[in-house]
C-alpha positions, 0 to 999 in steps of 0.5 A: 888668461889661460884661453888667451895664452893657449890661443897665442901658442896655437896661432904661433905654431900654425902660422910659423914657418921656416926656410932652408937654402943651399946651392952650388956653383959649377963652371963647364966653360974654360975661361983661361984667357981674356977672349970673352965678354960677359953679355949678361945673366940668365936664370930659370926656375922650377917649383913644387908644392907638397901638402902633408907630403903629397904633391909635386908628382908632375915634377920629375927633375926640377933642376932639368926643368929649371935649366930648360926654363933658363934656356928658353928665356935666355937662348944662346946665339952663335959664339955664346955660352953659359958660364959660372952656373949656380943651382940654388935650392929653397925649401919653405915649410909652413905648417903642413905645406912644403914648397921646393924651388930650384933656381939656376943662373949663369953668366952669358959670355961671348967669345971674341976670338 
C-alpha cells in the first residue's frame, strides 16, 4: 500500500503543472469621432521554451516578434490602422519545463473620412 501511495505522490508531482496569465490593453489611435469602421481583428504570437531554466536564447524581444507576426499576417492597407491593441502573456510550467507565449491582438479599423 505504501508503494502505491508513494507512486501516486511521485506521479502527481511529476505530471502536475500550472499556468499564469496576464496582459494589458493599449490604444494609440484617436477614435474620438464616428469616422471609422472596424474591419476585423489581427493577432500574432511568439513562444519560447525553457528546460531547467535554459533555452529561449534565440528570443530577444518576444513582444516585438509577436507584433511583427501580427503585421505580417494582417498587413494594413491605406486608411487602416490597428486600434485597441492588447498584449497577453501566458507562462506554463510543467515539471522543469517553462513555456512563455506572447499574443498581440488588435482591431483593424478603416477611417471613412
